[in-house]
N, C-alpha and C positions, 0 to 999 in steps of 0.2 A: 514574395510565399508569406502568409501569414506564419507567426511565430508558431511553435505547437504549445498546444494547453498542458503547463508544468503540473505534476502530478504527482505530490511529496506524501509519502506514505510509508507504517507501519506493516509490515503482514498481520501482528497481532491486533492492529483497530480492527474491532468489528461496522464503524460508520467506514476506514478505507476501503475496506471488501465491498459493502454495499455500494458506492461510489462507482467503485470499478467495474460492477458488473452495468454499470449507465454510460460512463462517461467518453464510451470509445464511439459509442450510437452518436450521442450529440455532437462532438467533435465532428464526425464523418456529415452529420447533415450539413454542416459553414463551414466545410473546405478544410479542418484542422486535423494534425494527430497529435497524440497523448505521447509525453517525454514522462516514463514512469522513474521517478526519484527516489528510490527506498532510504531510509534513515532509521537510525535508531530511537524511538521515542521515548524510550526510557533512560537513554540517555541525556535529551534534552526537558525531561518533567524533573532531570536529576539537577540540572544546571539551573532552574527555575525556581526547583522548591517544590515540586508538585511533586503528586502520585496519580498512578492509574485511577479510572472512574469509581472500579469495585473495590478499592481500598477505601474510597473518602465515604464516611457516616452520610445516611439520607442520601446523596448524590448514587452511591452503589445500587441499593435496590431500584430506583427509578429506572438507573442508567439501562438497565437490565428489559424492562417495560419498555422502554423508547427503544432500544436497538430491535426486538424484536416486531415492533410496532413498527418501526420504519422500514423494517423488511417485508412486512404486510401489506404496506405503503406503497412500495418500492414497485411488491412482484416478484421479490428475490428471494429464493432460498437461504434459510437460517435456521442453525442452530445451533447456540454456545455452547462453548467446545470446554472439555473439563480436562486436564487445568487453562485455566484464565489469569490473566495471560501468560504467555509463553516468551523465552528469548528467541529472538527471530533472526538472531546477526549470519548465519551459515544461509539461511533462505533466501538473504540479501544480496551474498554476496554471489551467489550462487546467478539469480539476477542481474549482477554486474557483472560475473565473467560471460554470460552470454552477450552480455550490451557488448562489450571488449570482443568478442569473436566477431559478431556484426551475426548472430544468428536470428533465423525469421522465427526461430522460437521462441524469443526473449517475453515478447509480451504473452504467448501463451502457459509461459511461467509463471508469470504475475496471476493469472486466472487458475492453473492448476492447484497453486500452492495455496491462496484465499480457498479456493471450492474444496480442497482435503483439507483443511481444519474447521473452517466454517459452515460445512455442509456434512462432511464424512467424520466429521470427529478426529481426525488423525494428528497426533503431537508431529509440528511440521519442526520443531525445534530441535528434532530426533537423527540424526544424519545416516540412519538405516529408511527412514520412511520416505526423505527428500532422494534419499539412491534412489528410490523404489520406483515413486514418482518422476524423475529424472530416465526410469527406463522405460516407461510406459509412455514417453512421450517419443522416443527414439534418441534421445539425448544419451552419451556415452557417461552414467553414470561417473565412473573413476577418475574421469578427464574433468567432468565438472566438479569431483569432491576436490581434486588437485589445484583447480584454479582457487576456487574457493578460501585456497593458503596459500595464495601467490601475494607478495606486497602488495606491488599494484591494485589489487582489488580492497586491500584491507586497509590500505591510505584510500582510496575511493570513497566508500561508502563511509571513513570518518570525516571526507571533505565534504561530501555531500551534509552529511549532519551539519558540520559547522556552520554548511553555507544556508542552510535551512534557517538555524540561529540566527544568523546574521539579518536574511529575510522578513525573520519577524514569527516565524513559525514555530507554534508553541504547541501542536494539535495535530492529529491526522484525521482524514485526506486536509491537503491543506494546498488548495491549487491555485495555480497563476495562470492570467490571460493577460497578456502584454503588460504584464508587471502588477497588476491589481490581484490582490488577493480575495479569497473565499476559502472561509473555513467550514467543513463540515459536509456528510452528503444530505444536509437539509439546503443548502444553497445548492442544489444542483439545478433549481427552478431560475433563479437568480445567472446563475453560469450560464445558462442557456436563453435567456434574457439578452445578455451581455452580447453573446457571439450573433445572436440575431441584429441590436441593432445598436450596439455600441452602449459606453457605460452608464449604468441607469442614475 
């Protein structure tokens, strides 16, 4: 059986959001699944001596233009939120807890959180916002909040972030197809070409 497409991401990344809206359809078309792997992009950037795009002179204003243009190109709704970026530790832990429970709603959580932030402008760093999203999905919000505080879940997020660094991940989204890396939502055509015919 073909390996899942590994999708490393941070809920604060607009490009990861854009790619998340397309990656599953591409995966299904070629008989793959998507393994969503949340990471703490801020920790990675700090390790590498980098900073969020929005804070970098010249790149910041351009990136806003590019994010909005990329969304239009992909046909994906996007409303750049304020504040931006935000801490996504709890949202990421929520996904990992759902995955640890074998929840069928884990993938839906990815989309629910991303859309809440990048379409509806909700601050998904706030526990109350995450609780509301969970309740809307029929997830026990109290159980989710408690799960986010479990040490194995905390350790898992750190381990995934360390794993990402060890594999050369420096941004989001970062996709691996059979161990070949692809960075950015703009690599979706190359990802599909690789799934269709093998390495380019």
